[in-house]
VEXDREN-206096 format. One line per field, with one value per residue: residue number from 1; chain; x, y, z of N, C-alpha, C, CB in turn. Coordinates in steps of 0.001 Angstrom, whole numbers, plus 524288, in hexadecimal, padded with zeros to 5 digits. Atoms other than C-alpha are relative to their C-alpha. Glycine has a CB too. Layout:
% residues N
i	NUM	... $
ch	A	... $
n.c1	X	... $
n.c2	Y	... $
n.c3	Z	... $
ca.c1	X	... $
ca.c2	Y	... $
ca.c3	Z	... $
c.c1	X	... $
c.c2	Y	... $
c.c3	Z	... $
cb.c1	X	... $
cb.c2	Y	... $
cb.c3	Z	... $
//
This chain:
% residues 213
i	1	2	3	4	5	6	7	8	9	10	11	12	13	14	15	16	17	18	19	20	21	22	23	24	25	26	27	28	29	30	31	32	33	34	35	36	37	38	39	40	41	42	43	44	45	46	47	48	49	50	51	52	53	54	55	56	57	58	59	60	61	62	63	64	65	66	67	68	69	70	71	72	73	74	75	76	77	78	79	80	81	82	83	84	85	86	87	88	89	90	91	92	93	94	95	96	97	98	99	100	101	102	103	104	105	106	107	108	109	110	111	112	113	114	115	116	117	118	119	120	121	122	123	124	125	126	127	128	129	130	131	132	133	134	135	136	137	138	139	140	141	142	143	144	145	146	147	148	149	150	151	152	153	154	155	156	157	158	159	160	161	162	163	164	165	166	167	168	169	170	171	172	173	174	175	176	177	178	179	180	181	182	183	184	185	186	187	188	189	190	191	192	193	194	195	196	197	198	199	200	201	202	203	204	205	206	207	208	209	210	211	212	213 $
ch	A	A	A	A	A	A	A	A	A	A	A	A	A	A	A	A	A	A	A	A	A	A	A	A	A	A	A	A	A	A	A	A	A	A	A	A	A	A	A	A	A	A	A	A	A	A	A	A	A	A	A	A	A	A	A	A	A	A	A	A	A	A	A	A	A	A	A	A	A	A	A	A	A	A	A	A	A	A	A	A	A	A	A	A	A	A	A	A	A	A	A	A	A	A	A	A	A	A	A	A	A	A	A	A	A	A	A	A	A	A	A	A	A	A	A	A	A	A	A	A	A	A	A	A	A	A	A	A	A	A	A	A	A	A	A	A	A	A	A	A	A	A	A	A	A	A	A	A	A	A	A	A	A	A	A	A	A	A	A	A	A	A	A	A	A	A	A	A	A	A	A	A	A	A	A	A	A	A	A	A	A	A	A	A	A	A	A	A	A	A	A	A	A	A	A	A	A	A	A	A	A	A	A	A	A	A	A	A	A	A	A	A	A $
n.c1	7FDD6	7FC0B	800F8	7FB68	80137	7FF6F	7FC55	7FA99	7FFA7	7FF2D	8037D	80306	7FD60	7FBA8	801B9	805A0	80310	80512	8025C	7FC95	7FAD6	7FCF8	7FFF8	7FBF8	8019F	80437	7FD85	7FD64	8040E	801EB	7FBDE	7FFE4	80428	7FEAD	7FC27	7FADE	7FF2F	8049F	7FF52	80293	80031	7FE74	80048	7FAB7	7FF2E	80064	7FDE0	803D1	80103	8057A	802FC	80509	80109	7FDC9	7FA5E	7FE80	7FA60	7FDEC	7FE2A	8014B	805AC	8020A	7FDF8	80315	804EA	7FEE2	7FE93	804B8	80358	7FD70	7FFCF	80562	7FFE2	80437	7FD8E	7FDE0	7FA70	7FDA3	7FA9F	7FCA2	7FBFD	7FF71	7FC14	8015B	8002D	802C8	803BC	8007B	8053B	80265	80554	8033A	80488	802F1	8002F	80390	80187	7FB78	7FCB9	7FABD	7FCE3	7FAE5	7FD1D	7FEF8	7FCC8	80154	7FCD2	80330	7FF5A	802CE	801D0	8017C	80519	80126	804EE	803A4	7FECA	7FB81	801C9	802F7	7FC68	7FCDC	80363	80240	80590	80233	805B3	801A4	7FC56	80131	7FDAF	7FF82	7FE2C	8002E	7FB6E	7FCBA	7FF01	804B5	80045	7FC1D	801DA	8046D	7FDF1	7FDEF	80480	8025B	7FC98	80070	8055D	800BE	7FC9E	8023C	80459	7FE02	7FF56	7FB0F	7FFD9	7FD2C	7FC58	801C1	7FE4D	7FFE0	80328	7FEEE	801C2	7FF2D	803E6	7FE60	803C8	7FE6F	802AB	8004C	801F9	804F4	803B5	80334	7FCE8	80026	8052B	7FFE4	7FC55	8027B	8042E	7FDB2	7FD6E	80407	7FEA1	80401	7FDE5	8034D	7FF2F	801AA	7FF3F	7FEEE	80044	7FACB	8006A	803D5	7FDEE	80434	804E2	801AA	7FCD9	7FC37	7FEF0	7FBDE	801F6	7FC84	80184	7FD55	80074	7FCBD	7FE8E $
n.c2	7FCB0	7FC4D	7FA7C	7FCBE	7FAF0	7FBC5	7FC0E	801D5	804AA	804D0	8044E	8024D	804D9	7FEAA	7FCEE	7FFE4	7FBE7	7FE7C	7FDA0	7FFF3	7FE04	8033D	7FDF9	7FBFA	7FAF6	7FE12	7FE2D	7FB13	7FBFC	7FF1F	7FD7E	7FA69	7FD66	8001B	7FBEC	801D9	7FE48	8000D	7FD59	8029A	7FC81	802C0	7FCCC	7FE9C	801A7	805B3	8024C	802FB	7FD9A	7FEB5	802F3	7FD4B	7FCF1	8029E	800A9	8054D	800F2	800DC	80518	800BA	7FFEB	7FAA8	7FD1A	8018C	7FD19	7FA63	7FED7	8006B	7FB83	7FB2C	7FFAE	800C9	80470	803CE	80526	801D9	7FEDA	8036D	7FE62	80468	7FDFE	7FA55	7FD80	7FA7E	7FD24	80297	8043F	803FA	8022F	8028F	7FE3B	80423	7FD92	8033B	7FE2C	80364	80458	80333	7FDD4	7FE66	7FE04	7FE25	7FD52	7FA61	7FDC0	7FA85	7FCA4	7FEEA	7FB08	7FFDC	7FAE8	8009D	7FE06	801F5	802E7	7FDFC	80231	7FD38	7FAB2	80048	80128	7FB58	7FBF1	801EA	80108	804D1	80015	80313	80121	804DD	7FFC7	80555	8003D	8053A	80362	7FDC8	803D0	8003D	7FB07	8000D	80394	7FD9A	7FBAA	80237	80181	7FB29	7FDE7	8033A	7FF9D	7FADD	7FF8A	80323	7FD07	7FB28	7FC02	80030	7FE18	7FB06	80016	80273	7FD0B	802CB	7FDA5	80224	80555	80370	7FF24	7FDD6	7FD8A	800C9	7FC6C	8027B	7FC8D	801BC	801BC	80447	804CB	80171	8024B	8054F	8030D	801B0	803A3	804F8	8028E	800A6	7FCD3	7FC06	7FB8E	7FB6C	7FC83	7FA90	7FD35	7FA72	7FD07	7FE58	7FB98	80079	80168	7FFE3	7FEA2	80416	8005C	80443	80186	803A7	803F2	801FD	80536	80145	805A5	80219	80564 $
n.c3	8040D	7FE2A	80137	7FF21	7FDB1	803D8	7FE1E	7FFBF	80353	7FCFF	80169	7FBBD	7FE7C	7FC85	7FB80	7FF08	80297	7FDDE	80496	80494	7FEA5	7FC68	7FAAC	7FF29	80220	7FCA1	7FB29	8012E	80046	7FAB6	7FCF3	80137	7FD12	7FA75	7FEB7	7FE3E	7FA9A	7FCA1	7FAF5	7FB9D	7FB82	7FB3B	7FB49	7FE4F	7FA9C	7FF41	804CD	802FF	80514	80104	803E8	8003D	7FB4F	7FB78	7FFCC	7FE80	7FFBE	8053E	801B7	80587	800C9	7FF84	80475	80493	7FFD8	8006E	8056F	80335	7FEE4	80192	805B5	801E2	80392	7FF9D	7FFF5	7FB13	7FF48	7FC1B	7FEF9	7FEA5	7FC74	8002D	7FCB9	7FF30	804F7	80445	7FEFD	8041B	7FF83	8047E	80111	80246	8027D	803AD	8056C	802F0	7FCA7	7FEA0	7FBDC	80199	7FBA3	801BB	7FBD3	80079	7FBD8	7FF29	7FCAE	7FB61	7FD49	7FB0B	7FE27	7FA82	7FE4E	7FAC4	7FFCE	7FC11	7FAE6	7FDCB	7FECC	7FB26	7FBAE	7FEE0	7FDC3	7FB1F	800D2	7FDD9	7FF7A	7FB7E	7FBC7	7FD3A	7FACE	7FDF6	7FAA1	7FDD3	8007D	80420	80425	80348	802D5	80438	8041C	802B5	80323	804D8	8032E	801FD	80418	804B6	801F8	80260	8049D	8043F	80238	80227	7FBFA	7FD29	7FA9F	80006	7FB9D	7FB26	7FB71	7FB0F	7FBF1	7FACC	7FECB	8048D	80408	80500	80374	80574	8038F	80523	8042B	8024C	7FBFE	80210	7FF61	7FA79	7FF07	80215	7FCD5	7FB1E	80171	801B1	7FB8F	7FBF7	7FB79	7FF19	7FD11	7FF36	8046F	7FF92	804EE	7FF3F	804DB	801B6	8039E	8042D	80518	803E7	7FD6E	7FC52	7FB46	7FFE8	7FAA2	7FEA9	7FC6B	7FBF0	7FE48	7FB1D	7FF1B	7FBBD	80135 $
ca.c1	18C2B	19856	19636	1A007	1A00E	19DA8	1A6DA	1B2E9	1B00E	1B18D	1AB58	1A09C	1A911	1B364	1ABF0	19E8C	19466	188B4	17FAD	187B2	193A1	19EA0	19F8E	1ACC6	1A71B	19B03	1A39C	1ABA7	19F21	19A77	1A790	1A686	19A3A	1A0EA	1A7D7	1B649	1B4FF	1ABA6	1AA0C	1A6E0	1A295	1A8A1	1A5D2	1B1DC	1AFC6	1AB47	1B05A	1A3C7	19FCA	19321	1896F	17E3F	178E1	18016	18E35	194CE	1A22D	1AADE	1AC60	1AA7E	19BC7	19941	1A229	19A7E	18DE3	19418	199E2	18D10	1858F	18FA8	190BE	18214	1849E	17973	1830D	1887E	195C0	19E83	1AAC4	1B5C3	1C054	1C399	1CE49	1CF14	1D010	1C85F	1BD59	1BDA7	1B012	1A7C2	19B8D	190DD	18659	17C8A	17D9D	1727A	16EC8	17C8E	1852F	191AF	19C3E	1A873	1B32D	1B4F8	1BE7A	1BA50	1C2DC	1BE14	1BC18	1B866	1B02E	1AD82	1A04D	19BF1	191BB	185C2	18A02	1972B	19089	18729	1921D	19A51	18EA3	18AD8	17D93	17566	16723	16743	16DD8	16E63	170B4	175BF	17770	17A66	183CC	18F76	1923E	18440	184BD	19133	18B69	17F11	186CF	18DD0	180C6	17B56	18721	1863B	17779	1779B	18314	17C6E	1714A	17A18	17AD9	1857F	18884	18C83	192C1	19205	192F1	19715	18D6B	18DB2	18C10	1915D	186D0	187F5	18089	180F6	17D87	178C9	17522	16881	15D26	15565	1606F	16056	151AC	153DD	15F72	157C8	14C67	1550D	15C69	14FCC	154B0	14B8D	152A9	14C17	14A38	1498F	1495A	14EE7	14BD1	15835	15384	14BAE	14E00	14581	13B37	13ABE	13F70	14BA8	14DB5	15977	15696	15C7F	15C3D	15F93	1627B	1677E	16EED $
ca.c2	22015	2283B	236DD	241EB	24E47	25A2F	2624E	259B4	24E0B	24453	23713	2310D	224D6	22C26	23537	2366E	23E20	2458F	248C4	24CE1	2517D	24AA0	24C19	25359	25E04	25F13	2605B	26B27	2729E	270D2	27500	2822E	28525	282B4	28E84	28D2A	293CD	29228	29AAF	293D4	29BDE	297EB	29CEF	2A419	29EFB	290BE	28E16	28784	289E0	28F51	286A3	28F69	2945E	28AF8	288E5	27B8A	27644	275EE	2688F	262B9	2611B	26EEB	27466	26CB3	27320	280A3	28023	27BAD	2869F	2912C	28DD8	28B3B	27E35	274FA	269AF	2617D	265E2	25C56	26230	25835	26071	26E75	2772D	285AA	28954	27F4F	27562	268C6	263B6	25B7C	260FE	25742	25B5D	255EB	25753	251D9	2493D	243C4	245BD	24D44	24F94	257A7	25D0F	26B9B	273BE	280C0	28BAE	28DDD	29B58	29C7E	2A83D	2AABA	2ACD1	2AB85	2A0E3	2A3C1	29A9B	2A15D	2AE9A	2AA98	2A4F4	2B146	2B9BB	2B12A	2ADC5	2A3E1	29FDD	296E7	29517	28786	2880A	27B04	27837	26C1D	260D4	265F2	2595C	258A6	26712	26549	259AA	26135	26CFF	2646B	25F13	26CE1	2715B	265F0	26711	275A5	274C2	269EB	27379	27E5D	28597	2875F	2899C	297D2	2964F	28F3C	295EE	28FAB	29229	28F89	281AD	27B13	2810E	284E5	28E7B	28B04	29560	28FA7	2959A	28E22	28D67	2848E	27AA7	27B2B	278BF	26CC6	26859	26802	2615A	256EB	25423	2544D	25EEC	268C7	27545	2811E	28B22	299DC	2A3E8	2B1AC	2BBB9	2BE61	2C7C4	2C92C	2C315	2C605	2CBB3	2BF96	2BDD4	2B57E	2ADDC	2A73B	29A92	295FA	2879D	28393	2756F	26EC1	26219 $
ca.c3	3C0B3	3C2B7	3C3AF	3C3CA	3CBD2	3C31A	3CB9A	3CCF7	3C423	3CF45	3CCF4	3D530	3D553	3DD29	3E640	3EC40	3E4AB	3E9E0	3DEC8	3D301	3DA80	3E195	3F044	3F026	3E75E	3EFD6	3FBEA	3F583	3F2CC	400C1	40667	3FFA3	40782	41494	41AB7	41DBC	42B00	43666	4427E	44F48	45AFD	467F6	475A1	47A6A	48843	487CF	479E6	475A1	4677F	4622C	45B09	456FB	463EE	46CE8	47117	4723B	47597	4699D	46372	455F8	457C7	45C7D	451DE	447B7	44C1F	44D58	43F9B	439AA	4406D	43DAD	42F2A	42E0D	42799	424B4	423E8	42EF3	4343A	43B7E	44161	4423B	448AD	44BBE	45101	45406	445AA	43DD0	43D63	43586	432A5	4299C	4234A	4201E	41683	40CBD	3FDFC	3F5E1	4015A	402D1	40EC5	40C14	41652	4146C	41D45	41FC2	4278E	42D50	43219	43FF9	445BA	45406	45812	46669	46C9F	47AC3	47C9E	484C5	48FAE	49182	490E1	49B9F	4A3EF	4A2A7	4A644	4B1E2	4AC13	4B399	4B4A8	4C07F	4CDA7	4D3AB	4E250	4E76F	4F5DC	4FDE0	4FB80	4F3DB	4EC80	4E7BE	4E41C	4DC0B	4D4C5	4D1BB	4CCEB	4C2F4	4BE55	4BD02	4B506	4AB8A	4AA5E	4A77A	49DEF	49630	493F8	48F42	49C38	4A654	4B497	4B633	4C398	4D083	4DDB1	4EA7B	4F559	503FC	50925	4FCCC	4F446	4E60C	4DD73	4CEF8	4C4DB	4B7E4	4AAD7	4A868	4B1E5	4A8C9	4A900	4B7DE	4B822	4AFA1	4B7D5	4C48C	4BDBB	4B780	4C423	4CC11	4D534	4DB6E	4DF3F	4E50F	4DA41	4DA02	4CF23	4CE48	4C3F2	4BC25	4B1B1	4A53D	497EA	48C12	49515	49DC4	4ABAA	4AD33	4B9C8	4BFD8	4C6DD	4D3B1	4D783	4E584	4E8B0	4F4F8	4F2C2 $
c.c1	803CF	7FE80	804D7	7FE40	800DF	803E3	805B0	80103	8014C	7FBDD	7FD1B	8023D	8044C	7FE4A	7FA13	7FD78	7FAF8	7FD4E	803CC	8059F	802CD	80029	80456	7FE78	7FB97	80241	802BA	7FC15	7FDF6	80403	80022	7FBE4	80133	8041B	8051E	800DE	7FAE7	80165	7FCD6	80058	800E8	7FFAB	80584	8012E	7FFF8	801E8	7FC38	7FEE7	7FA23	7FDCD	7FA97	7FF49	80256	805F0	80133	805EC	80201	801F0	7FE3F	7FA20	7FDD6	80204	7FCF5	7FAF4	800EF	80146	7FB2F	7FC7C	8026C	8000B	7FAAF	7FFCE	7FB4D	80236	80200	805D8	80217	805BB	80324	8045D	8005C	804A9	7FE9E	7FF54	7FC8D	7FC5A	80008	7FAD4	7FE77	7FA7E	7FD1C	7FB0B	7FD4F	8000F	7FCC5	7FEA5	8046B	8034A	80573	802C3	8054E	802B0	800B5	8038E	7FED4	80462	7FC8B	80164	7FCAE	7FEA0	7FDE9	7FADB	7FEF8	7FAB9	7FCA7	8015E	80480	7FE94	7FD0A	80390	8030B	7FCC1	7FD69	7FA33	7FE5D	7FA18	7FE3D	8046D	7FE2A	802EB	7FFEF	8025B	7FFCB	80529	8035D	80118	7FB5E	7FF63	803B1	7FE4F	7FB8F	801CC	80215	7FB94	7FD66	80336	7FF53	7FA9B	7FF27	80333	7FDF0	7FB8F	801B2	800B1	8053E	7FF27	80368	80422	7FDAB	8023C	7FFBA	7FCCA	8015F	7FDCE	80022	7FBE4	8025D	7FB5B	8020F	7FCB3	8001D	7FD40	7FA6C	7FC54	7FC7C	802D4	7FFF3	7FAB4	7FFE1	80391	7FD56	7FB80	8023C	80275	7FC5A	80189	7FC06	8022E	7FBC7	8014B	7FE1A	80182	800C4	7FFF7	8056A	7FFBF	7FBB9	802C3	7FB74	7FAAC	7FE11	803A5	8038A	8016C	804D9	7FDDB	8042C	7FDCD	8033C	7FF08	803BD	80101	80219 $
c.c2	803F1	80589	80324	80555	80457	8043A	7FE35	7FB1A	7FB04	7FC01	7FDFE	7FAC7	8010F	802D8	7FFC0	8048B	800F5	80317	7FFB3	8018D	7FC54	802A3	8040C	80559	80265	80237	8053D	80480	8015A	802EF	805E3	8030D	8005B	8042B	7FDAA	8012F	7FFB1	802BA	7FD20	803AB	7FCED	803BC	800F6	7FE07	7FA1A	7FCEC	7FC43	802DB	80075	7FC98	80278	80360	7FD96	7FFBB	7FA80	7FF91	7FE9B	7FA69	7FF5C	8005D	80591	80373	7FEBD	80320	805DB	8018E	7FFE4	804BF	80502	800A8	7FF2F	7FBAC	7FC79	7FA7E	7FE9E	80129	7FC8C	80176	7FB47	80192	805E5	801A8	805C3	8030B	7FD8B	7FBBD	7FC5D	7FD38	7FD09	8022C	7FBAE	8027E	7FC19	8029D	7FC1A	7FB0D	7FC70	802D0	80129	80245	801B7	80309	805C7	801A5	805CC	802C1	801BC	8054D	7FFDA	805A5	7FF4C	802C0	7FDAB	7FD33	80203	7FE07	802F9	805A6	80010	7FF12	804DF	80450	7FE46	7FEB8	7FAE6	8008D	7FD3F	7FF79	7FAFC	80023	7FA83	80026	7FA53	7FD1D	801AA	7FC25	7FF93	80503	7FFF3	7FC74	80278	8048E	7FDFA	7FE58	804C6	8022A	7FCF8	8008F	80522	80086	7FCD7	802E0	8056F	80466	7FF70	801BD	804D8	80010	7FCD9	8031E	7FC9B	80306	7FD81	7FA7E	7FC70	800A9	80248	802A6	7FF7C	8038F	7FD9B	80392	7FECD	7FDEB	7FB99	7FAD2	7FE3D	7FDB8	7FA51	7FC7B	7FDEC	7FC36	7FAA5	7FCFC	7FF6C	802B1	8046A	80472	80406	803E9	8057B	802CE	805CE	802BB	80229	804C7	7FF04	7FE9A	7FFA1	800EF	7FBF9	7FFE8	7FB29	7FEE3	7FC8A	7FC45	7FE85	7FAC2	7FEC3	7FA50	7FE6B	7FA3A	7FD44 $
c.c3	80269	7FE6B	80179	80206	7FBF7	801B5	7FFC8	7FCC1	80300	7FE9C	804CB	801B5	80406	804F2	80078	7FD26	8030B	7FBB6	7FB73	80133	803CD	80561	800EC	7FDE5	80335	80503	7FF1C	7FFD4	8056B	8034B	7FF27	8031C	805D1	8012C	80208	805C7	80305	8051C	80429	804B3	80509	804A4	80208	80580	8009F	7FB47	7FD40	7FAE1	7FF02	7FBA9	7FFB0	804C9	804EA	7FF94	80206	80045	7FA92	7FF58	7FA58	7FEFA	80047	7FB91	7FB08	7FFC3	7FF39	7FA64	7FC84	800C1	7FDE2	7FA14	7FD75	7FBE6	800E6	8009C	8056D	8002E	8045D	8009F	801E2	803BA	7FF5A	80344	8004C	7FAEF	7FBCE	801F9	7FB49	800C3	7FB16	7FF78	7FD2F	7FDDE	7FC6C	7FAA7	7FCDF	80311	801A7	80426	7FDE3	804BE	7FDFC	8045D	7FED4	80476	8004B	802F0	80488	8025D	804EC	80156	80589	80141	8055D	7FFFE	8047D	80574	80290	8014C	8052C	804B3	80188	8028A	8051A	7FFA2	802A8	8008C	804F7	803F5	802A7	8052D	80259	80572	801EF	7FF6D	7FB5E	7FB92	7FC4C	7FCD0	7FB58	7FB89	7FCE6	7FC8F	7FACE	7FC5E	7FD98	7FB7D	7FAEB	7FD85	7FD1C	7FAFC	7FB6C	7FD4B	7FE1B	803EA	802C0	805A1	8001B	8044A	80473	8048D	804DE	8040C	8053C	8007F	7FB33	7FBBD	7FB0A	7FD62	7FA74	7FC9A	7FA83	7FC18	7FE53	80437	7FE0D	8007F	805AA	80176	7FE37	8033A	804E3	7FEF3	7FEAB	80483	804AF	8051C	80080	80356	8011A	7FBAE	80147	7FAF9	8012D	7FAC3	7FEB4	7FC78	7FC07	7FAEC	7FC32	80287	803ED	804B3	7FFC8	805B3	80057	8041E	80401	801EA	804F0	80153	8044D	7FEF9	804EA $
cb.c1	7FB98	80573	7FB0D	80344	80361	7FAB9	7FEA2	80173	8040F	7FFEB	80314	7FA57	80252	803E3	801D8	7FEE1	7FEC1	80088	7FE6E	7FDD5	7FF8D	805A6	8009E	8050D	7FE4A	7FC10	803F6	802F0	7FB80	7FE9F	80545	7FF23	7FAE4	80200	7FDBD	80459	80232	7FE09	7FE4B	80293	7FAB6	8059D	7FC8F	800BA	7FBE4	7FA63	804FB	7FAE0	8029C	7FF6F	7FFA7	7FB78	7FA39	7FDB4	80296	7FDC5	8014B	8046B	7FDDD	80207	7FD4B	8018A	805C9	7FECB	7FD2E	8048A	8041A	7FCFF	7FF08	8058A	803CB	7FDC8	80515	7FC70	80477	7FEF3	800EB	7FF6B	8002F	80251	80566	7FAFD	805AD	8041F	80561	803E0	7FA55	804AE	7FC0B	7FFF5	7FFF8	7FEAF	801A3	7FA49	805A5	8026E	7FC0A	8035B	80051	7FFD3	8009E	7FF75	80553	7FAD0	805F5	7FAD1	80245	800B6	7FE73	8034D	7FBB3	8044E	7FB7E	80003	80104	7FA66	8015B	804A5	7FC80	7FBEB	803CC	8027F	7FBCE	800D2	7FEC1	80284	7FD8E	7FE23	8005C	8018F	7FD06	80362	7FCAB	7FBB8	7FE52	8051D	8013A	7FB18	80153	80551	7FE2E	7FBE9	8045A	80390	7FC0C	7FF8A	805BE	80115	7FC12	80182	80585	7FE0B	7FBA8	7FC84	7FB91	8042A	8021A	7FC31	80156	801B6	7FCA9	805BA	7FA1C	7FDAE	7FA7A	8000E	7FBC6	8024E	7FF0B	7FF61	8029F	7FD24	80380	800FA	7FCAA	7FE90	805AC	80135	7FBB3	801C9	804C4	7FE01	7FCD8	80417	804D6	7FF00	805AD	7FB2A	80482	800D8	7FD33	80280	7FB40	80547	7FBEE	802C0	80537	7FCD9	8031D	7FFE8	7FBEC	7FFE6	7FC75	804FE	7FB49	80503	7FE31	80090	800EA	7FE26	80122	7FD52	80423 $
cb.c2	802D6	7FE95	80219	80096	800F6	8027D	8017F	7FEF4	800D7	8011C	7FB89	7FF53	7FD47	80350	805BC	8005C	7FE7A	8034A	805B6	803A5	8057A	7FF16	7FB83	7FE51	7FF65	7FB9D	7FBE9	7FF9B	7FE31	7FACE	7FDA7	800D4	7FD28	7FA86	803C2	80282	8059D	7FA47	805DD	7FA81	802E6	7FDBA	7FD56	805E5	80259	7FE7E	7FD24	7FF31	7FCD3	805C9	7F9FA	7FC18	800A6	7FA81	80443	7FBF6	7FB95	803D8	7FB75	7FABF	7FC8C	8025F	7FECE	7FA18	7FF09	8017F	7FC14	7FAFD	8007F	80023	7FC08	80521	7FCE6	8004E	7FFCA	7FA17	805EA	7FA26	80480	7FDA3	7FD61	802B9	7FF28	80298	80082	7FDB0	8022D	7FC04	8044D	7F9DD	8051F	7FBA5	804EA	7FF22	8009E	7FE88	7FCE0	7FECC	7FC35	80410	7FBCE	8036E	7FD75	8033D	7FF04	8007F	804D5	7FBAC	804BA	7FD7E	8025A	8021A	7FE90	80486	7FA11	7FE73	7FA2F	7FFDD	80221	7FBAF	7FB90	8020C	80187	803F3	7FFC4	7FEAF	7FD5D	7FA98	804AC	7FB0A	803F6	7FC94	803A1	7FCEF	7FA44	801DA	7FAA7	7FF17	8049A	7FE3C	7FAC4	801E6	802EF	7FB53	7FCF2	8041E	7FFD5	7FA3C	7FF82	80454	7FE3E	7FAC2	8008A	801C3	7FFB3	80376	7FBBC	8049E	8059B	7FA1E	804F0	7FF3A	7FF65	8038C	80021	7FA60	80390	7FBB4	805DE	7FA27	80592	7FABA	7FFA3	7FBC4	80491	80100	800D9	804C1	80329	8000C	80352	804C1	80224	800FC	80312	7FA2F	80235	7FD92	8028B	80277	7FDEC	802BA	7FF25	800D9	8047E	7FB8D	800F9	8051D	7FAC4	7FAE0	800D8	7FA8F	7FFD1	80161	7FD2E	802E8	7FB29	80409	7FBC4	80396	7FCDB	800CB	7FFDB $
cb.c3	7FD03	7FDCD	802F4	7FAE6	804EF	7FEFC	80583	80591	7FBD9	805EB	7FD6C	7FE61	7FB2C	7FD1E	7FF87	805DE	7FA3F	80542	80118	7FC00	80260	7FDDD	803D3	7FD79	7FA52	80140	80209	7FACB	7FC82	80296	7FE9E	7FA28	7FF33	801A1	80416	7FCBB	8002A	80106	7FFA8	8013A	80037	7FF7B	80442	7FFC9	80375	8012C	8013E	8032F	7FBA1	7FE91	8016E	7FF86	800B4	80092	80387	7FC1F	803FA	7FEDD	80398	7FE21	80417	80554	7FF38	80022	80535	80398	7FDFC	80154	805E5	80216	7FDE8	7FDB3	800A7	7FB2D	7FC0E	800BA	80144	7FE6E	8041D	7FB1A	7FEF2	801F1	7FDD0	80345	7FDE9	7FC26	80113	80020	80120	8009D	7FCB7	80420	7FCE8	801EB	7FDA0	7FABB	7FD56	7FB10	804B2	7FB69	80458	7FB16	800CF	8000C	7FF07	80307	7FCE2	80418	7FC6E	8046D	7FC46	80384	7FBFD	80409	8009D	7FEA0	7FF80	7FC2C	7FB8F	7FFA8	7FE7C	7FAFF	7FC12	80432	7FA1D	80559	7FB4A	7FE42	80404	7FCAF	80394	7FC54	80390	7FD73	7FF66	8024C	80258	80365	803A5	80215	80266	803F9	802FE	80130	80348	80463	801C1	8014B	80481	803E0	8014E	80217	8040A	7FBDC	803FA	7FD4F	803DC	800B5	801D5	8004D	800B4	801E6	7FEC8	80445	8023F	801BE	80205	7FC70	80181	7FE4C	8000F	8005E	7FB50	7FBD4	801CE	7FA47	7FE23	80370	7FD2C	7FA4F	80181	80314	7FB5A	7FBD0	8019A	800FF	7FF83	802A7	7FD01	80598	7FB23	804E2	7FC3B	802CD	8006F	7FD2A	7FD38	7FF61	8003C	7FCEA	7FC03	7FD4E	804E4	7FCB1	80251	80202	7FCFB	804A7	7FB83	80482	7FAED	80579	7FB8F $
//
C-alpha cells in the first residue's frame, strides 16, 4: 500500500519510509540536532588531538572519536575528510530500529592544550634509568627496541646520555613498562631503587636497571 509523508507528501513509491515519515524528512529533523561547529583540542607541541582523556595522532579515525566525544553524540560518527577549517563526516544512527546515515559538515575550531606526555618531556620527568654497557651494536639495537616498546604503551624516552666505554644511559617515563620489557625479552639486569619523593602520602621510587651486553 502506498503511503504519503505527512510533512512533505512524498510517496513511499519514490522514497524510503521509516514508520510514517519519509527518510528525507527524518534526516532534516536529525540534522537540526547536530551542531554546526565542533572544537577539537590539539597539543601545541606534538599536534596530537584529544579523545576524552587520551591524545592520538590526527587522522579520520581519531577525529571521528574526538567529534563524538566532544559533541556527546550517541550516534556513530565517521569522518571522511578534513582540512584546517572543516570536517566532512557521516552520522549513522537508528530510527525505529532502522539504520539511517546522513552527511554533515562541521566548522572546525582548533583549541590548544599541552598533552601529559609533552608536559612530562618538557619538565624532564622520568621514572627509570636503563644503564647499558658492552657491545655498542647490541646496545643500539636494544635501545631501539626499548623506545618502540615504551611508546606502544603510551610512554616515551626522555633522553639518552653517552657514557664512557661506549655505554648509554636511557631515561624513560614508565618503570612498569621497563619491568615488562625485561620480562618479555628474558633479560635480567641488576636493579636498584632510589626514593624520589612522595605522592598522595606514598613513597615514589625511581628504578635503575644495569645490563651488560
